[in-house]
DRENFI-95981 format. One record per residue: z negated, x, y of N, C-alpha, C in turn. Coordinates in steps of 0.2 Angstrom, whole numbers, plus 5000, padded with zeros to 4 digits. Atoms other than C-alpha are relative to their C-alpha. Layout:
<atoms>
((Z; X; Y); (Z; X; Y); (Z; X; Y))
...
</atoms>
This chain:
<atoms>
((5006; 5000; 4995); (5784; 4810; 4682); (4992; 5000; 4997))
((5005; 5001; 5004); (5767; 4814; 4678); (4994; 4995; 5000))
((5004; 5006; 4998); (5758; 4799; 4684); (4997; 4994; 4995))
((5002; 5002; 5007); (5747; 4791; 4673); (4996; 4993; 5004))
((5001; 5007; 4996); (5743; 4773; 4678); (4990; 4999; 5001))
((5008; 4999; 4995); (5724; 4774; 4677); (4998; 5005; 5006))
((5001; 4996; 4994); (5725; 4785; 4692); (5004; 4992; 5006))
((4995; 5004; 4994); (5735; 4769; 4701); (4995; 4994; 5001))
((5004; 5006; 4999); (5724; 4757; 4711); (5006; 4994; 5004))
((4997; 5004; 5000); (5737; 4743; 4712); (5000; 4994; 5008))
((5003; 5007; 4995); (5736; 4732; 4729); (5008; 5000; 5006))
((4994; 5003; 4998); (5752; 4722; 4735); (4999; 4997; 5005))
((5000; 5003; 4994); (5757; 4715; 4752); (5005; 4993; 5000))
((4996; 5005; 5000); (5766; 4699; 4756); (5006; 5002; 5007))
((4996; 4999; 4995); (5784; 4698; 4766); (4998; 4998; 5006))
((5005; 5000; 4993); (5773; 4690; 4780); (4995; 5005; 5002))
((5005; 4992; 4998); (5762; 4706; 4781); (5005; 5004; 5002))
((4995; 4995; 4997); (5777; 4716; 4784); (5003; 4999; 5004))
((4997; 5003; 4992); (5785; 4706; 4796); (4995; 5002; 5005))
((5005; 4999; 4997); (5769; 4709; 4806); (4999; 5008; 4999))
((5002; 4991; 5001); (5765; 4728; 4800); (5005; 5003; 5003))
((4994; 5000; 4997); (5783; 4732; 4804); (5004; 4999; 5006))
((4997; 5001; 4994); (5787; 4722; 4820); (5009; 4998; 4998))
((4991; 5000; 5005); (5804; 4717; 4809); (5000; 4993; 5003))
((4997; 5006; 4999); (5814; 4705; 4818); (5008; 4997; 4997))
((4998; 5003; 5005); (5826; 4694; 4811); (5008; 5005; 4999))
((4994; 4996; 5001); (5841; 4706; 4815); (5000; 5006; 4994))
((5002; 4993; 5004); (5831; 4721; 4806); (4998; 4996; 4992))
((4996; 5004; 5007); (5831; 4706; 4790); (5006; 5003; 4997))
((4994; 5000; 5002); (5848; 4709; 4788); (5004; 5008; 5000))
((4997; 4992; 5002); (5849; 4728; 4788); (4998; 5000; 4992))
((5001; 4996; 5007); (5850; 4739; 4771); (4991; 5002; 5000))
((5006; 4997; 5002); (5832; 4741; 4768); (4996; 5002; 4996))
((5001; 4996; 5005); (5823; 4754; 4756); (4992; 5000; 5001))
((5006; 5001; 4999); (5803; 4750; 4753); (4999; 5006; 4996))
((5004; 4995; 5007); (5795; 4766; 4747); (4993; 4999; 5000))
((5009; 5001; 5004); (5777; 4769; 4738); (4999; 4991; 5002))
((5001; 5007; 4998); (5780; 4750; 4739); (4996; 4996; 4994))
((5006; 5003; 5006); (5769; 4745; 4724); (5004; 4994; 4999))
((4998; 5007; 5003); (5767; 4728; 4719); (4999; 4995; 5005))
((4998; 5009; 4993); (5770; 4718; 4735); (5006; 4996; 4998))
((4995; 5004; 5003); (5780; 4705; 4733); (5006; 4997; 5006))
((4994; 4999; 4995); (5791; 4708; 4750); (5007; 4999; 4996))
((4993; 5000; 5002); (5806; 4712; 4738); (5000; 4992; 4996))
((4998; 5007; 5001); (5805; 4697; 4728); (5001; 4994; 5006))
((5003; 5007; 4999); (5801; 4684; 4741); (5007; 5004; 5004))
((4993; 4997; 4995); (5816; 4695; 4753); (5007; 4997; 4996))
((4994; 5004; 5006); (5829; 4693; 4739); (5003; 4993; 4999))
((5001; 5008; 5000); (5824; 4675; 4738); (5004; 4999; 5004))
((4996; 5001; 4998); (5830; 4672; 4752); (5007; 5002; 5003))
((4990; 4999; 4999); (5847; 4680; 4753); (4999; 5009; 5004))
((4998; 4993; 4997); (5842; 4699; 4760); (5000; 5006; 4995))
((4998; 4994; 5004); (5844; 4717; 4753); (4993; 5003; 5000))
((5004; 4995; 5003); (5831; 4727; 4747); (4998; 5006; 4996))
((5003; 4996; 5007); (5828; 4742; 4736); (4990; 5000; 5000))
((5010; 5000; 5000); (5807; 4744; 4732); (5001; 5009; 4996))
((5002; 4992; 5006); (5804; 4764; 4725); (4993; 5001; 5000))
((5008; 4998; 5003); (5787; 4769; 4717); (5001; 5002; 4993))
((5001; 4995; 5007); (5782; 4782; 4702); (4997; 4992; 4998))
((5002; 5004; 5003); (5772; 4764; 4697); (5004; 4996; 4996))
((4993; 5004; 5004); (5790; 4756; 4692); (5002; 5003; 4992))
((4999; 4999; 5009); (5789; 4767; 4675); (4997; 4996; 4997))
((5003; 5005; 5004); (5778; 4754; 4669); (5002; 4995; 5002))
((4998; 5005; 5002); (5780; 4739; 4662); (4997; 4994; 5004))
((5001; 5006; 4994); (5776; 4723; 4672); (4993; 4996; 4997))
((5005; 5004; 5003); (5762; 4718; 4657); (4995; 5007; 5000))
((5005; 4994; 5000); (5756; 4736; 4660); (4996; 5001; 5008))
((5003; 4998; 4991); (5753; 4734; 4681); (4997; 4995; 4999))
((5005; 5005; 4999); (5747; 4718; 4677); (4993; 5000; 4999))
((5005; 4997; 5002); (5733; 4725; 4667); (4995; 5003; 5006))
((5004; 4996; 4998); (5729; 4738; 4677); (4999; 4996; 5008))
((5002; 5003; 4994); (5728; 4727; 4694); (4993; 4995; 4996))
((5007; 5003; 5001); (5715; 4714; 4683); (4994; 5005; 5000))
((5005; 4996; 4999); (5707; 4731; 4680); (4995; 5002; 5004))
((5001; 4998; 4993); (5704; 4734; 4697); (4999; 4996; 5007))
((5001; 5005; 4994); (5705; 4720; 4708); (4992; 4999; 5002))
((5007; 5002; 5001); (5686; 4718; 4707); (4996; 5005; 5005))
((5001; 4990; 4996); (5683; 4736; 4711); (5002; 5001; 5008))
((4997; 4997; 4993); (5696; 4735; 4727); (4993; 4994; 5006))
((5002; 5004; 4997); (5687; 4719; 4733); (4990; 5001; 5003))
((5007; 5000; 4999); (5668; 4728; 4732); (5000; 5004; 5006))
((4999; 4996; 4995); (5675; 4741; 4743); (4999; 4998; 5007))
((5000; 5002; 4995); (5680; 4731; 4756); (4993; 4996; 5003))
((5007; 5003; 4998); (5664; 4719; 4756); (4995; 5006; 5002))
((5005; 4997; 4997); (5654; 4735; 4759); (5004; 5003; 5006))
((5001; 4999; 4993); (5663; 4739; 4774); (5005; 4995; 5005))
((5000; 5005; 4995); (5667; 4726; 4782); (5003; 5001; 5006))
((5001; 5002; 4994); (5663; 4727; 4798); (5007; 5006; 5003))
((4995; 4997; 4997); (5679; 4741; 4799); (5007; 4995; 4999))
((4995; 5003; 4999); (5690; 4726; 4799); (5001; 4996; 5005))
((4999; 5007; 4995); (5696; 4711; 4810); (5001; 4993; 4996))
((4997; 5005; 5002); (5694; 4695; 4800); (5002; 4994; 5004))
((4996; 5006; 4997); (5707; 4685; 4808); (5004; 4999; 4996))
((4997; 5002; 5007); (5721; 4684; 4796); (4998; 4999; 4996))
((5006; 5001; 5002); (5708; 4684; 4785); (4995; 4997; 5000))
((5008; 5000; 4997); (5692; 4672; 4786); (4996; 5006; 4994))
((5006; 4996; 5005); (5683; 4686; 4772); (5004; 5003; 4992))
((4997; 4995; 5005); (5686; 4699; 4758); (5003; 4994; 4994))
((4997; 5003; 5004); (5689; 4685; 4745); (5006; 4996; 5003))
((4992; 5002; 4996); (5703; 4676; 4755); (5005; 5004; 4999))
((4995; 4993; 4998); (5711; 4693; 4760); (5002; 5002; 4991))
((5000; 4998; 5006); (5709; 4696; 4738); (5003; 4994; 4998))
((4996; 5006; 5003); (5716; 4679; 4734); (5008; 5001; 5002))
((4994; 5001; 4995); (5731; 4682; 4747); (5003; 5006; 4997))
((5000; 4993; 5001); (5733; 4700; 4741); (5003; 4999; 4992))
((5000; 5002; 5007); (5731; 4694; 4721); (5008; 4995; 5000))
((4995; 5005; 4997); (5745; 4680; 4726); (5005; 5006; 5000))
((4993; 4995; 4999); (5757; 4693; 4732); (5003; 5002; 4992))
((5002; 4997; 5006); (5753; 4704; 4716); (5006; 4998; 4995))
((4996; 5005; 5004); (5758; 4690; 4705); (5008; 4998; 4999))
((4994; 5001; 4999); (5773; 4687; 4713); (5004; 5006; 4996))
((4995; 4994; 5001); (5780; 4705; 4711); (4999; 5000; 4994))
((5000; 5000; 5008); (5775; 4704; 4693); (5004; 4995; 4995))
((4999; 5004; 5000); (5784; 4688; 4690); (5008; 5002; 5002))
((4994; 4999; 4999); (5801; 4695; 4698); (5001; 5010; 4997))
((4995; 4991; 5003); (5801; 4714; 4690); (5002; 5002; 4995))
((4997; 5000; 5008); (5807; 4712; 4673); (5009; 5000; 5005))
((4992; 5002; 4996); (5823; 4705; 4684); (5002; 5005; 5005))
((4999; 4995; 4994); (5822; 4714; 4700); (5002; 5008; 4996))
((4998; 4993; 5003); (5823; 4730; 4687); (5005; 5001; 4997))
((4996; 5002; 5004); (5837; 4725; 4678); (5005; 4999; 5005))
((4994; 4998; 4994); (5847; 4723; 4695); (4998; 5004; 5004))
((5002; 4993; 4995); (5842; 4739; 4703); (4997; 5000; 5005))
((5004; 4999; 4994); (5830; 4733; 4717); (4994; 5004; 4999))
((5007; 4997; 4999); (5815; 4741; 4710); (5003; 5010; 4994))
((4996; 4994; 5003); (5819; 4760; 4708); (4993; 5005; 4998))
((5002; 4994; 5004); (5808; 4775; 4698); (4999; 5006; 5005))
((5002; 4995; 4996); (5805; 4786; 4714); (4994; 5004; 5003))
((5006; 5000; 4998); (5793; 4796; 4720); (5000; 5009; 5007))
((4999; 4995; 4996); (5789; 4807; 4737); (5001; 5006; 4997))
((4995; 5004; 4994); (5796; 4818; 4743); (5007; 5002; 4998))
((4996; 4998; 5000); (5810; 4820; 4735); (5004; 4993; 4997))
((4996; 5006; 5000); (5823; 4805; 4732); (5006; 5001; 4996))
((4992; 4999; 5000); (5840; 4802; 4723); (5006; 4995; 5004))
((4996; 5003; 4996); (5846; 4792; 4734); (5006; 5004; 5005))
((4994; 4995; 4995); (5863; 4796; 4746); (4998; 4999; 5007))
((4999; 4997; 4992); (5862; 4802; 4762); (5001; 4995; 5003))
((4997; 5006; 4998); (5862; 4787; 4773); (5002; 4992; 4997))
((4999; 5005; 5004); (5861; 4775; 4762); (4998; 4995; 5002))
((5004; 5006; 4999); (5848; 4763; 4771); (5001; 4998; 5007))
((5003; 5002; 4992); (5848; 4757; 4788); (4994; 4998; 5002))
((5007; 5002; 4996); (5830; 4754; 4790); (4995; 5004; 4994))
((5005; 4998; 5006); (5816; 4762; 4776); (4994; 5001; 5003))
((5008; 5000; 4998); (5798; 4756; 4778); (4996; 5004; 4994))
((5004; 4997; 5005); (5782; 4766; 4772); (4994; 4999; 5002))
((5006; 5003; 4998); (5766; 4757; 4773); (4992; 5001; 4993))
((5007; 4998; 5004); (5747; 4763; 4766); (5003; 5004; 4995))
((5000; 4994; 5005); (5753; 4780; 4760); (5001; 5006; 5003))
((5002; 4996; 4993); (5756; 4791; 4774); (4996; 5002; 5003))
((5005; 5003; 4994); (5746; 4794; 4785); (4991; 4998; 4996))
((5007; 5003; 5001); (5733; 4783; 4776); (4995; 5005; 4992))
((5000; 4997; 5005); (5731; 4798; 4763); (5000; 5007; 5002))
((4999; 4994; 4997); (5730; 4811; 4774); (4996; 5005; 4995))
((5005; 4996; 5003); (5714; 4816; 4766); (5003; 5004; 4992))
((4997; 4998; 5004); (5724; 4818; 4750); (5007; 5004; 4998))
((4995; 4996; 4998); (5741; 4824; 4755); (4998; 5004; 5005))
((5000; 4995; 4996); (5744; 4840; 4763); (5006; 4998; 5007))
((4995; 4998; 4994); (5754; 4841; 4782); (5007; 5001; 4997))
((4993; 4999; 5001); (5768; 4848; 4772); (5002; 4996; 4995))
((4996; 5006; 5004); (5770; 4834; 4760); (5000; 4995; 5004))
((4996; 5008; 4994); (5770; 4820; 4775); (5006; 5003; 5002))
((4992; 5001; 4998); (5783; 4828; 4783); (5007; 5002; 4993))
((4994; 4999; 5006); (5794; 4835; 4767); (5003; 4990; 4999))
((4999; 5007; 5001); (5792; 4815; 4764); (5003; 4995; 5006))
((4997; 5001; 4995); (5795; 4810; 4782); (5009; 5002; 5001))
((4996; 4998; 4999); (5811; 4820; 4782); (5003; 4999; 4994))
((4996; 5002; 5006); (5816; 4814; 4765); (5004; 4991; 5003))
((4998; 5009; 4997); (5815; 4795; 4772); (5008; 5001; 5006))
((4998; 4998; 4994); (5825; 4802; 4788); (5008; 5001; 4998))
((4993; 4999; 5005); (5840; 4808; 4774); (5003; 4994; 4998))
((4999; 5006; 5004); (5842; 4791; 4766); (5002; 4993; 5006))
((4997; 5007; 4996); (5841; 4780; 4781); (5000; 5002; 5008))
((5000; 4998; 4993); (5845; 4779; 4799); (4992; 4999; 5006))
((5007; 5002; 4994); (5827; 4773; 4807); (4993; 5000; 4994))
((5004; 4999; 5007); (5811; 4776; 4796); (4992; 4996; 5003))
((5005; 5003; 4996); (5795; 4764; 4802); (4994; 5002; 4994))
((5007; 4999; 5006); (5777; 4770; 4794); (4997; 4998; 5003))
((5005; 5005; 4999); (5761; 4759; 4793); (4996; 5001; 4997))
((5003; 4999; 4992); (5748; 4762; 4798); (4998; 5007; 5002))
((5004; 4994; 5000); (5741; 4776; 4806); (4994; 5005; 5000))
((5007; 4999; 5004); (5724; 4778; 4800); (5000; 5001; 4995))
((5002; 4997; 5005); (5715; 4789; 4788); (4998; 4994; 4994))
((5004; 5005; 5005); (5711; 4774; 4774); (4995; 4996; 5003))
((5005; 5005; 4996); (5696; 4766; 4780); (4994; 5003; 5004))
((5005; 4994; 4996); (5689; 4780; 4789); (5000; 4997; 5009))
((4999; 5003; 4993); (5697; 4769; 4807); (5003; 5007; 5003))
((4998; 4995; 4994); (5703; 4787; 4814); (5007; 5000; 4997))
((4995; 4996; 5001); (5720; 4793; 4817); (5000; 5004; 4996))
((4996; 4995; 5004); (5729; 4805; 4805); (4999; 5006; 5004))
((4999; 4991; 4994); (5725; 4824; 4811); (5006; 5001; 5000))
((4991; 4999; 4998); (5744; 4826; 4807); (5004; 4993; 5004))
((4995; 5004; 4998); (5752; 4812; 4815); (5002; 5004; 5007))
((4998; 4996; 4993); (5752; 4824; 4833); (5005; 5004; 4997))
((4996; 4993; 5002); (5760; 4838; 4823); (5004; 4998; 4998))
((4993; 5001; 5002); (5772; 4828; 4813); (5005; 4995; 5005))
((4995; 5004; 4993); (5779; 4818; 4832); (5001; 5007; 5002))
((4996; 4992; 4996); (5782; 4838; 4836); (5003; 5003; 4996))
((4996; 4995; 5006); (5789; 4846; 4820); (5008; 4993; 5001))
((4992; 5001; 5001); (5803; 4830; 4820); (5003; 4999; 5006))
((4995; 4999; 4996); (5806; 4830; 4837); (5004; 5006; 5003))
((4996; 4994; 5001); (5809; 4849; 4836); (5007; 5002; 4997))
((4995; 5001; 5005); (5821; 4843; 4822); (5004; 4995; 5002))
((4994; 5005; 4998); (5832; 4831; 4834); (4998; 4993; 4999))
((5000; 5006; 5002); (5824; 4816; 4828); (4997; 4996; 5006))
((5003; 5004; 4998); (5818; 4803; 4840); (4993; 4997; 4996))
((5009; 5001; 5002); (5798; 4801; 4836); (4993; 4995; 5006))
((5006; 5006; 4996); (5785; 4786; 4845); (4996; 4996; 4996))
((5006; 5005; 5001); (5770; 4779; 4841); (5002; 4993; 5004))
((4999; 5007; 4996); (5773; 4759; 4843); (4997; 4996; 4998))
((5002; 5005; 5002); (5764; 4745; 4844); (5001; 4995; 4995))
((4999; 5004; 5004); (5763; 4731; 4831); (4997; 4993; 5001))
((5004; 5008; 5001); (5756; 4711; 4829); (4998; 5002; 4996))
((5006; 5000; 5006); (5744; 4716; 4816); (4997; 5005; 5000))
((5006; 4994; 4999); (5728; 4722; 4815); (4995; 4997; 4996))
((5003; 5003; 5004); (5718; 4719; 4800); (4995; 5005; 4998))
((5004; 4995; 4999); (5711; 4738; 4799); (5000; 5001; 5006))
((4998; 4996; 4990); (5703; 4742; 4815); (5002; 5002; 5004))
((4996; 4995; 4999); (5711; 4749; 4826); (5008; 5004; 4998))
((4993; 4998; 5005); (5726; 4749; 4814); (5007; 4994; 5002))
((4995; 5005; 4999); (5739; 4741; 4824); (5006; 5004; 5005))
((4997; 4996; 4997); (5752; 4754; 4827); (5005; 5003; 4994))
((4997; 4995; 5004); (5766; 4763; 4818); (5004; 5005; 5003))
((4996; 4995; 4997); (5777; 4775; 4818); (5005; 5001; 4999))
((4992; 5003; 5002); (5796; 4774; 4821); (5004; 5007; 5001))
((4996; 4997; 5000); (5807; 4786; 4818); (5007; 5000; 5000))
((4993; 5002; 4999); (5826; 4786; 4824); (5005; 5008; 4999))
((4993; 4995; 5001); (5843; 4799; 4820); (5002; 4999; 5009))
((4998; 5000; 4993); (5848; 4805; 4838); (5008; 4998; 5000))
((4995; 5001; 5001); (5865; 4799; 4840); (5005; 5006; 5004))
</atoms>
């Protein structure tokens, strides 16, 4: 893989955020879950500690915990500055300020970094990259992807989005993608309707669903894709 760590801005979210972002029920938590483009989220660490089953994948996992931690330290202030500069595009109820949000995310990333070496040995963290995975077909019950697809519609093509979503559908019974907005523009991805149409043409059930989470203003929906039985 040609990824360079200096190209990455690591940013991790907690299990409690995942539960709301993807509207995860207790039954969902008991399923075999794949977390794609997971980055330095603490979701895997927290889920594993609670006795659930998660595999997280991301190309960043080719680097060591120390290298990832160093990159977090290098970019943390930059991310906070960007959030501060666009405060009006966020809803400050979950977090009262950019500083509180930053400290919460930093705690999640530190939990990931502490868990990463053991999780890597146990096979819970896998170096995989869209749009092609090495996982077996139907290996998972539920696949999640947050803040990559649709979020970076200005960087990744429609073809990349469709290929990546079809690959998630190959390895899993159900796919959930959050949010549906382009980065901090607070505009729905121009690919969304086209993706839904393409999935339905391929005999998938694809629909927009509300979620009990809204930090980015207007970002309270996910795309849910199911294989038809």
